[in-house]
C-alpha positions, 0 to 999 in steps of 0.5 A: 660050371668052373667059371661059377666054382671059380667065382664062388671059391674067389668070394669065400677067399676075399671073405677070408681075407677080410674077416682077417683084416677086422674089415668085417660086418656083424647083421643080427640083433644085438640084445643081451637076452639073445644067443643068434642073430638073424640073416634075411634077404630076399626070402633067404633066411636062418639064424646063425651064432650071434658071436659070429662074424657074418658076411655076404653078397648079393648078386642079382638072385645069387647069394654068398654069404660066410660066417665065422667064429672069433677062432676062425676070424683071429687065426686067419681061417686055420683053426676053428668054425665057419659055414659058407652059404650059397644060393644060386640060379640052377644051370647044368653044370651044378649037381652034388657030384659037381660039388663034391668033386669042386671041394674035394679037388680044390685042397690039399687034404686027402678026405673020407667021405660019407653020406646021407641026408638031413632035412633042411627047409622042409626039404630031404637034402643030400649031405656029405661029411668030409673028414681028413688032417690038414697038413699040419697033423689037424682033424679037418671036416667039411660037412656039404649040404645040397638041395634044390628048389623052383630052379635053385640050388642051395649049399652050405659048408659047414668047416671045422679046422685046426683040431677042433672037436667038430662034436663041440661046434654041431649046435652052431651048425644045427643053429642055422640048419634047423632055422634055414629056410628059402623062398 
């Protein structure tokens, strides 16, 4: 379990380094008429804001997808909005509680948590919203969405950092949530 989350953490960190270096690949529809791009690999599909940077890695049937707006890319993840989407085979070591604990233990931010549910991919998913203040005194919010389907675990992390108003970013996260489909 820890090895899987350590790997996910390393991939996420690597993605942030790639964002910062400018060596990125943006996928999706690039027409002037669309404000969203689309991601579709092995039955995992969703739309995302077209001006966000997308980096994905697929290893077998495991997906690691990182998205970030330009502010997040330019600030090395210290200000702006981003999303991390993971799809991995279910094991006895992965649960909603372990994902929540790993998230809160991987940062030095003291979060307040609010639990709820959200409809996504035709299913009812667990959602926890973590709010706190980073070391610079800026508001930080992480929304964790967790659900299981057909022996797979899906996690979506929506992150707003650097004092950006989370309410102003919800429309971008809704683009992903409302279009999210799994095999």
